[in-house]
MILO-629068 format. One record per atom (N, C-alpha, C): residue in one letter; y, x, z. Coordinates in steps of 0.05 Angstrom, whole numbers, padded with zeros to 5 digits, always signed. Example, Ala and Ser with C-alpha at 12.3 -4.5 7.8 and 13.67 -1.06 7.14 Angstrom:
<atoms>
A-00114+00264+00156;A-00090+00246+00156;A-00066+00264+00156;S-00045+00257+00142;S-00021+00273+00143;S+00001+00258+00157;
</atoms>
This chain:
<atoms>
M-00024+00017+00000;M+00000+00000+00000;M+00025+00017+00000;I+00025+00039+00016;I+00048+00057+00017;I+00054+00069-00010;G+00033+00075-00025;G+00036+00086-00052;G+00051+00067-00070;I+00044+00041-00069;I+00058+00021-00085;I+00087+00019-00077;L+00093+00020-00051;L+00121+00020-00042;L+00136+00044-00052;Y+00124+00067-00052;Y+00137+00091-00063;Y+00143+00087-00093;A+00124+00075-00107;A+00127+00071-00136;A+00149+00052-00143;L+00157+00035-00124;L+00179+00017-00129;L+00206+00031-00131;V+00208+00055-00119;V+00233+00070-00120;V+00239+00080-00148;P+00220+00094-00161;P+00226+00102-00189;P+00229+00078-00207;M+00215+00056-00202;M+00218+00032-00218;M+00247+00023-00218;V+00258+00021-00194;V+00286+00012-00192;V+00306+00034-00202;A+00301+00059-00194;A+00319+00081-00201;A+00320+00085-00231;W+00297+00087-00243;W+00296+00092-00272;W+00303+00068-00288;G+00297+00044-00278;G+00305+00020-00291;G+00335+00015-00291;S+00348+00025-00270;S+00377+00022-00268;S+00393+00043-00283;L+00380+00065-00290;L+00393+00088-00302;L+00409+00080-00327;G+00397+00065-00345;G+00410+00058-00370;G+00435+00041-00367;F+00433+00020-00352;F+00457+00002-00351;F+00479+00014-00333;I+00471+00030-00313;I+00492+00043-00297;I+00507+00064-00314;S+00492+00080-00329;S+00505+00101-00345;S+00522+00088-00367;N+00513+00066-00379;N+00528+00053-00400;N+00553+00039-00388;K+00551+00031-00363;K+00574+00019-00349;K+00595+00041-00344;I+00586+00065-00337;I+00604+00088-00333;I+00617+00095-00359;G+00602+00096-00380;G+00613+00102-00407;G+00605+00129-00417;G+00616+00136-00440;G+00609+00161-00453;G+00589+00157-00476;N+00588+00177-00494;N+00568+00175-00515;N+00541+00186-00504;A+00520+00185-00521;A+00494+00193-00512;A+00493+00222-00503;N+00508+00240-00517;N+00508+00268-00509;N+00521+00273-00482;Q+00543+00259-00478;Q+00557+00261-00452;Q+00540+00250-00430;Q+00527+00228-00435;Q+00510+00215-00415;Q+00486+00234-00407;T+00474+00245-00428;T+00451+00263-00423;T+00459+00288-00407;F+00482+00300-00415;F+00492+00323-00401;F+00499+00317-00372;G+00512+00295-00368;G+00519+00287-00340;G+00494+00283-00323;V+00474+00269-00334;V+00449+00264-00319;V+00436+00291-00311;T+00436+00309-00330;T+00423+00335-00324;T+00438+00351-00303;L+00464+00349-00302;L+00480+00363-00281;L+00472+00352-00254;G+00469+00326-00252;G+00461+00314-00227;G+00433+00323-00219;A+00415+00325-00239;A+00388+00334-00234;A+00387+00363-00224;V+00404+00380-00235;V+00406+00408-00226;V+00415+00409-00197;L+00435+00394-00191;L+00446+00393-00163;L+00424+00385-00144;F+00410+00364-00151;F+00388+00354-00133;F+00366+00374-00131;A+00358+00386-00154;A+00336+00405-00154;A+00343+00430-00138;T+00368+00439-00140;T+00376+00462-00125;T+00375+00457-00095;T+00383+00433-00087;T+00382+00425-00059;T+00353+00425-00049;V+00335+00414-00065;V+00306+00413-00058;V+00296+00442-00055;Y+00303+00459-00074;Y+00294+00487-00073;Y+00303+00501-00047;L+00328+00497-00040;L+00339+00511-00016;L+00326+00501+00009;V+00316+00476+00009;V+00303+00465+00032;V+00274+00472+00034;V+00260+00470+00011;V+00231+00474+00011;V+00223+00503+00005;R+00239+00517-00011;R+00233+00545-00019;R+00205+00549-00031;P+00199+00534-00052;P+00173+00538-00065;P+00172+00564-00081;D+00147+00573-00085;D+00144+00598-00102;D+00150+00591-00131;L+00165+00609-00144;L+00172+00605-00172;L+00162+00629-00188;T+00140+00625-00203;T+00129+00646-00219;T+00141+00645-00247;W+00136+00665-00263;W+00147+00666-00290;W+00136+00642-00307;S+00111+00635-00302;S+00099+00612-00317;S+00112+00586-00309;T+00118+00583-00283;T+00132+00559-00274;T+00159+00556-00287;W+00174+00579-00289;W+00200+00578-00303;W+00196+00571-00332;L+00178+00584-00346;L+00174+00580-00374;L+00166+00551-00381;F+00145+00542-00367;F+00135+00515-00373;F+00154+00493-00363;G+00167+00499-00340;G+00186+00480-00330;G+00210+00476-00349;I+00220+00498-00360;I+00242+00496-00379;I+00234+00482-00404;I+00210+00488-00414;I+00201+00474-00438;I+00199+00444-00433;G+00187+00436-00410;G+00185+00408-00403;G+00212+00395-00401;G+00232+00409-00389;G+00259+00399-00386;G+00272+00393-00413;I+00267+00411-00432;I+00279+00407-00459;I+00267+00383-00472;L+00240+00379-00469;L+00227+00356-00481;L+00238+00330-00468;W+00243+00331-00442;W+00254+00308-00428;W+00282+00301-00439;A+00298+00322-00444;A+00325+00318-00455;A+00324+00304-00482;V+00305+00312-00498;V+00301+00299-00524;V+00296+00269-00521;G+00277+00263-00502;G+00270+00236-00497;G+00294+00219-00486;Q+00309+00231-00467;Q+00330+00216-00454;Q+00354+00212-00473;N+00360+00233-00489;N+00382+00230-00508;N+00376+00209-00528;G+00352+00208-00538;G+00344+00187-00557;G+00345+00160-00545;Q+00337+00158-00519;Q+00338+00132-00506;Q+00367+00122-00503;F+00385+00140-00495;F+00413+00133-00492;F+00424+00123-00519;K+00417+00137-00541;K+00427+00129-00567;K+00416+00101-00574;S+00390+00097-00569;S+00378+00071-00576;S+00391+00048-00560;M+00399+00054-00535;M+00412+00034-00519;M+00439+00026-00530;Q+00453+00046-00541;Q+00480+00040-00552;Q+00478+00026-00579;Y+00456+00030-00593;Y+00452+00017-00619;Y+00441-00012-00615;M+00423-00015-00595;M+00408-00040-00593;M+00415-00056-00568;G+00428-00043-00548;G+00433-00056-00523;G+00412-00048-00503;V+00419-00045-00477;V+00401-00036-00457;V+00378-00056-00453;S+00384-00082-00453;S+00363-00102-00448;S+00342-00103-00470;V+00348-00092-00493;V+00328-00091-00515;V+00315-00063-00516;A+00331-00042-00515;A+00321-00015-00520;A+00303-00005-00497;N+00311-00011-00472;N+00296+00000-00449;N+00267-00010-00448;P+00262-00036-00450;P+00234-00045-00450;P+00218-00035-00474;L+00232-00033-00497;L+00218-00022-00521;L+00210+00008-00516;S+00228+00022-00502;S+00223+00050-00496;S+00200+00053-00477;S+00200+00037-00455;S+00178+00038-00436;S+00152+00030-00448;G+00152+00009-00463;G+00127+00000-00476;G+00116+00020-00496;S+00134+00032-00512;S+00124+00051-00531;S+00113+00076-00518;Q+00125+00084-00495;Q+00114+00107-00480;Q+00086+00101-00470;L+00082+00077-00459;L+00056+00069-00449;L+00035+00068-00471;V+00042+00056-00494;V+00023+00054-00516;V+00017+00081-00528;V+00037+00096-00536;V+00032+00122-00549;V+00019+00142-00530;G+00029+00142-00505;G+00018+00160-00486;G-00012+00154-00480;S-00018+00129-00478;S-00046+00121-00473;S-00064+00128-00497;L-00054+00123-00521;L-00070+00130-00545;L-00075+00160-00547;I-00055+00176-00541;I-00059+00205-00542;I-00079+00213-00520;G-00077+00201-00497;G-00096+00207-00475;G-00124+00201-00483;V-00128+00179-00498;V-00154+00170-00506;V-00165+00188-00529;L-00149+00191-00549;L-00158+00205-00574;L-00159+00235-00570;A-00140+00247-00556;A-00139+00276-00554;A-00152+00287-00529;F-00152+00272-00507;F-00161+00282-00482;F-00184+00266-00469;Q-00195+00246-00485;Q-00217+00230-00476;Q-00214+00219-00447;E-00191+00208-00442;E-00186+00197-00415;E-00201+00171-00410;W-00209+00157-00431;W-00225+00133-00428;W-00254+00140-00436;T-00272+00136-00418;T-00301+00143-00423;T-00320+00120-00419;K-00310+00098-00406;K-00328+00076-00399;K-00321+00052-00417;P-00341+00035-00423;P-00336+00011-00439;P-00314-00007-00427;I-00314-00010-00401;I-00295-00027-00387;I-00267-00017-00391;Q-00264+00010-00393;Q-00237+00022-00398;Q-00227+00015-00426;Y-00245+00016-00445;Y-00237+00010-00473;Y-00230-00020-00475;S-00246-00037-00462;S-00241-00066-00463;S-00214-00073-00451;L-00210-00064-00426;L-00185-00070-00412;L-00161-00056-00426;G-00166-00032-00436;G-00145-00017-00449;G-00135-00031-00474;M-00153-00041-00490;M-00145-00055-00514;M-00130-00081-00508;I-00139-00095-00487;I-00125-00119-00479;I-00096-00112-00470;A-00094-00090-00455;A-00068-00080-00445;A-00050-00074-00469;M-00061-00061-00489;M-00045-00054-00513;M-00035-00079-00527;I-00052-00099-00529;I-00044-00124-00542;I-00020-00137-00527;F-00022-00137-00501;F+00000-00149-00485;F+00025-00133-00489;L+00023-00106-00489;L+00047-00090-00493;L+00059-00094-00521;L+00043-00096-00541;L+00053-00101-00568;L+00066-00128-00571;V+00055-00148-00557;V+00068-00175-00557;V+00094-00173-00542;G+00094-00157-00520;G+00119-00152-00506;G+00140-00139-00523;F+00131-00120-00540;F+00149-00107-00559;F+00163-00128-00576;Y+00146-00145-00588;Y+00156-00165-00607;Y+00177-00183-00594;F+00170-00195-00572;F+00188-00214-00560;F+00213-00202-00547;S+00211-00177-00537;S+00234-00164-00526;S+00255-00157-00546;S+00247-00152-00571;S+00266-00144-00592;S+00272-00168-00611;K+00259-00190-00607;K+00263-00213-00625;K+00291-00224-00622;Q+00304-00228-00645;Q+00332-00237-00646;Q+00334-00265-00657;D+00351-00280-00645;D+00357-00307-00654;D+00374-00305-00680;P+00365-00316-00702;P+00380-00314-00727;P+00407-00327-00726;D+00411-00345-00707;D+00437-00358-00704;D+00456-00343-00685;K+00446-00321-00674;K+00462-00307-00654;K+00488-00295-00665;E+00487-00287-00690;E+00510-00273-00702;E+00535-00291-00701;V+00531-00317-00703;V+00553-00335-00701;V+00563-00338-00673;L+00544-00338-00654;L+00551-00342-00626;L+00562-00317-00613;D+00553-00294-00623;D+00560-00269-00609;D+00566-00247-00629;N+00588-00251-00645;N+00594-00231-00665;N+00611-00208-00654;S+00615-00207-00627;S+00630-00185-00615;S+00613-00162-00608;Q+00587-00164-00611;Q+00569-00143-00603;Q+00551-00135-00627;P+00563-00120-00646;P+00547-00112-00669;P+00524-00093-00661;R+00501-00097-00672;R+00478-00080-00666;R+00468-00067-00692;D+00457-00043-00689;D+00445-00030-00712;D+00416-00023-00705;F+00399-00042-00711;F+00371-00039-00702;F+00356-00017-00718;K+00365-00012-00742;K+00352+00010-00758;K+00356+00037-00744;K+00382+00043-00737;K+00388+00068-00723;K+00376+00067-00695;G+00375+00043-00683;G+00363+00041-00656;G+00334+00048-00656;F+00319+00038-00676;F+00290+00045-00677;F+00286+00074-00684;Q+00303+00086-00700;Q+00301+00114-00706;Q+00305+00131-00680;A+00326+00124-00665;A+00331+00138-00640;A+00308+00133-00620;L+00297+00109-00620;L+00275+00103-00602;L+00250+00119-00609;T+00245+00124-00635;T+00223+00140-00643;T+00225+00169-00633;T+00249+00180-00636;T+00254+00207-00625;T+00251+00207-00595;S+00261+00187-00582;S+00259+00185-00553;S+00230+00184-00544;T+00214+00168-00557;T+00186+00165-00550;T+00171+00191-00554;L+00176+00205-00576;L+00163+00231-00581;L+00170+00251-00559;G+00196+00251-00552;G+00204+00270-00531;G+00192+00264-00504;Y+00193+00239-00496;Y+00183+00231-00470;Y+00153+00234-00468;V+00138+00225-00489;V+00109+00228-00488;V+00101+00257-00489;S+00114+00274-00504;S+00108+00302-00505;S+00113+00315-00477;Y+00134+00306-00464;Y+00140+00316-00437;Y+00118+00308-00418;T+00109+00283-00419;T+00089+00273-00401;T+00062+00286-00406;V+00054+00288-00431;V+00028+00301-00438;V+00029+00330-00431;F+00052+00343-00436;F+00054+00372-00430;F+00049+00378-00400;F+00061+00362-00383;F+00059+00367-00354;F+00032+00357-00343;N+00022+00335-00354;N-00002+00322-00342;N-00028+00332-00355;N-00028+00340-00380;N-00053+00347-00394;N-00055+00376-00403;I-00032+00390-00405;I-00033+00417-00417;I-00029+00438-00395;V-00008+00435-00379;V-00003+00455-00358;V-00007+00442-00331;N-00013+00459-00312;N-00018+00449-00285;N+00001+00463-00266;L+00024+00450-00261;L+00045+00461-00244;L+00048+00445-00218;D+00055+00458-00197;D+00062+00444-00172;D+00088+00429-00177;P+00088+00403-00175;P+00112+00388-00182;P+00138+00397-00167;I+00136+00403-00142;I+00159+00411-00127;I+00170+00438-00137;S+00151+00456-00144;S+00160+00482-00155;S+00173+00479-00182;A+00164+00459-00198;A+00173+00456-00225;A+00200+00443-00228;I+00209+00430-00206;I+00234+00414-00207;I+00258+00431-00216;L+00262+00454-00203;L+00286+00470-00210;L+00285+00481-00238;P+00262+00495-00246;P+00261+00504-00274;P+00264+00481-00295;M+00252+00458-00288;M+00254+00436-00307;M+00283+00427-00309;S+00298+00426-00287;S+00326+00418-00288;S+00343+00436-00306;F+00336+00462-00305;F+00350+00481-00322;F+00344+00476-00352;G+00319+00469-00357;G+00311+00462-00385;G+00325+00436-00394;M+00328+00417-00375;M+00342+00392-00382;M+00371+00398-00390;V+00384+00415-00374;V+00412+00422-00381;V+00413+00436-00407;F+00395+00455-00412;F+00396+00470-00438;F+00392+00451-00461;G+00373+00432-00458;G+00368+00412-00479;G+00393+00395-00484;A+00406+00386-00462;A+00430+00370-00465;A+00453+00386-00479;V+00455+00411-00472;V+00476+00428-00483;V+00471+00432-00513;M+00445+00434-00521;M+00439+00437-00549;M+00449+00412-00565;F+00445+00388-00554;F+00455+00364-00567;F+00485+00365-00570;M+00499+00379-00552;M+00528+00381-00553;M+00537+00404-00570;K+00517+00417-00583;K+00522+00441-00600;K+00536+00463-00584;F+00528+00465-00559;F+00538+00486-00540;F+00568+00485-00536;Q+00580+00462-00542;Q+00609+00457-00536;Q+00611+00441-00511;V+00608+00455-00488;V+00607+00441-00462;V+00634+00433-00453;N+00636+00408-00444;N+00662+00398-00434;N+00656+00380-00409;F+00667+00389-00386;F+00662+00375-00361;F+00683+00352-00358;E+00681+00333-00376;E+00699+00310-00375;E+00693+00292-00351;P+00712+00276-00342;P+00706+00257-00320;P+00682+00240-00324;V+00678+00230-00349;V+00656+00212-00355;V+00629+00228-00352;V+00629+00254-00358;V+00606+00270-00354;V+00599+00273-00324;L+00620+00279-00308;L+00616+00283-00280;L+00607+00257-00266;K+00617+00235-00275;K+00609+00209-00264;K+00579+00204-00270;N+00571+00212-00294;N+00543+00208-00301;N+00524+00226-00285;A+00536+00247-00273;A+00519+00264-00256;A+00508+00248-00232;L+00522+00228-00224;L+00512+00210-00202;L+00486+00196-00211;V+00485+00190-00237;V+00462+00177-00248;V+00438+00197-00248;G+00445+00223-00252;G+00424+00243-00251;G+00412+00246-00223;I+00429+00243-00203;I+00418+00244-00175;I+00400+00220-00170;L+00408+00196-00181;L+00392+00173-00179;L+00365+00177-00192;W+00365+00188-00216;W+00340+00194-00231;W+00323+00213-00215;S+00335+00233-00202;S+00320+00253-00187;S+00307+00241-00162;F+00320+00222-00149;F+00307+00208-00127;F+00283+00193-00137;G+00285+00180-00160;G+00262+00167-00172;G+00239+00186-00177;N+00246+00210-00187;N+00227+00230-00194;N+00212+00240-00169;I+00226+00244-00147;I+00213+00253-00122;I+00194+00232-00112;F+00203+00207-00111;F+00186+00186-00102;F+00162+00180-00120;M+00166+00187-00146;M+00143+00185-00165;M+00121+00204-00156;L+00129+00228-00147;L+00110+00248-00137;L+00095+00237-00112;F+00111+00225-00094;F+00099+00214-00070;F+00079+00191-00077;A+00088+00174-00096;A+00071+00152-00104;A+00045+00162-00117;A+00047+00182-00134;A+00024+00193-00148;A+00004+00205-00127;K+00015+00217-00106;K-00002+00229-00085;K-00017+00207-00070;E-00003+00185-00064;E-00015+00164-00047;E-00032+00144-00063;A-00023+00137-00087;A-00037+00116-00103;A-00050+00126-00128;G-00044+00152-00136;G-00055+00162-00161;G-00034+00160-00183;L-00034+00179-00202;L-00014+00181-00223;L-00015+00156-00240;A-00039+00145-00246;A-00040+00122-00264;A-00025+00099-00253;I-00029+00092-00228;I-00016+00069-00216;I+00014+00075-00214;A+00021+00100-00205;A+00049+00107-00201;A+00065+00105-00227;F+00053+00117-00249;F+00067+00117-00275;F+00070+00089-00286;S+00049+00073-00284;S+00049+00046-00295;S+00071+00029-00281;F+00072+00032-00254;F+00092+00016-00240;F+00120+00026-00246;S+00123+00052-00250;S+00150+00063-00256;S+00161+00052-00282;Q+00143+00047-00301;Q+00151+00037-00327;Q+00160+00007-00326;L+00153-00006-00304;L+00162-00033-00300;L+00192-00035-00294;G+00205-00011-00293;G+00234-00010-00290;G+00247-00024-00314;A+00232-00028-00335;A+00243-00043-00358;A+00253-00070-00350;V+00240-00082-00331;V+00248-00109-00321;V+00276-00107-00308;I+00280-00086-00293;I+00306-00081-00280;I+00327-00076-00302;A+00320-00061-00322;A+00339-00055-00344;A+00348-00081-00359;I+00328-00098-00364;I+00335-00123-00378;I+00355-00140-00361;I+00348-00143-00336;I+00366-00158-00318;I+00394-00145-00316;G+00394-00119-00313;G+00420-00105-00310;G+00436-00106-00336;G+00423-00104-00359;G+00437-00105-00384;G+00451-00132-00388;I+00437-00153-00379;I+00448-00180-00383;I+00470-00185-00362;L+00464-00179-00336;L+00483-00186-00315;L+00506-00167-00311;V+00500-00140-00314;V+00520-00120-00309;V+00537-00113-00334;L+00523-00111-00356;L+00537-00103-00381;L+00545-00127-00398;G+00536-00151-00390;G+00544-00175-00404;G+00532-00178-00432;E+00507-00166-00436;E+00494-00169-00461;E+00484-00198-00464;K+00496-00212-00483;K+00491-00241-00485;K+00464-00247-00499;K+00452-00268-00488;K+00427-00277-00500;K+00429-00307-00505;T+00419-00316-00527;T+00418-00345-00532;T+00395-00356-00515;K+00393-00383-00514;K+00372-00395-00499;K+00344-00387-00510;K+00342-00386-00536;K+00317-00377-00548;K+00310-00349-00540;E+00330-00331-00541;E+00325-00303-00534;E+00318-00300-00505;M+00330-00316-00487;M+00323-00314-00459;M+00293-00322-00455;K+00284-00342-00469;K+00255-00349-00468;K+00238-00327-00478;W+00246-00315-00500;W+00231-00292-00511;W+00231-00268-00493;V+00253-00263-00480;V+00255-00241-00461;V+00236-00245-00438;L+00235-00269-00427;L+00217-00275-00405;L+00188-00271-00413;I+00182-00280-00438;I+00154-00275-00448;I+00149-00245-00450;G+00169-00231-00461;G+00166-00202-00464;G+00162-00188-00437;I+00178-00195-00417;I+00175-00183-00390;I+00148-00188-00379;S+00138-00213-00381;S+00112-00220-00371;S+00090-00204-00384;C+00092-00200-00410;C+00072-00184-00425;C+00073-00155-00417;F+00097-00144-00413;F+00099-00116-00405;F+00087-00112-00377;I+00092-00130-00359;I+00081-00128-00331;I+00051-00128-00332;I+00040-00148-00347;I+00010-00150-00349;I-00001-00125-00362;G+00011-00116-00384;G+00001-00093-00398;G+00002-00068-00381;A+00024-00063-00367;A+00027-00039-00351;A+00008-00039-00328;V+00004-00062-00315;V-00015-00064-00292;V-00043-00059-00302;L-00050-00071-00325;L-00077-00067-00336;L-00082-00037-00342;L-00062-00023-00353;L-00066+00005-00359;L-00070+00021-00333;G-00055+00013-00312;G-00059+00026-00286;G-00088+00022-00276;V-00098-00002-00280;V-00126-00008-00272;V-00145+00008-00288;V-00141+00010-00314;V-00158+00025-00332;V-00160+00054-00324;K-00137+00067-00318;K-00137+00095-00311;K-00147+00101-00283;S-00150+00080-00267;S-00160+00084-00239;S-00190+00084-00238;Y-00203+00077-00260;Y-00233+00076-00260;Y-00244+00105-00259;
</atoms>
């Protein structure tokens, strides 16, 4: 039970990240850079308190993982600005679950039992249905809400890059290298900053909007720490699946905080999408716990 409670922290923290950062403002590069500055501050504090051993391999792999994370987060911020937080975030979470699970099955044989394949395929179907309904647009909405132009083509392109970055980051840390999470936090944060600076073409500017987004980075870091606690208590499968349910928080925040308007039809579709995501994510957690 305590593991589930720990997993609720990253669910809320990571689910809130998108709409809080978009409420603060800035473009995707400024948002990514700001978040990474907050992550470095948090990681440095953890290092000074815990004093974990840092080997050359921890630095190397941690920095690589941080760069992959920056690719994923930058793409997610871009997709949010093109599609809206309430649409992009659940699509991002769902795509990570689907693609990450498929890679785990095909490349690392994570599913070995018939029950895992059966439940896993059902989970995938629920997630794909969630994809459909979360992004479904009312054809009459343009008349009702012409003040919020969306570019879904660019949004899906950014989402593809985001998914590749996030899934690569997850697979890299969970399936390829074996690092102590606490030791990897500081090197990873340096890699995150380097990745963010690359997107800015090394033209660093500590603007107020960047510094404000650093607060979002601290929020993300709290979620990351509690993700480690949740994985230790309940297992990585349960912890990761629950964390991805932050998409529900993002949808609610996008609508209530950012004022992303939905027609009555779209609200019904969103509720269907949320329900499917929850069922799919929970089923994947069950599959990986076998």
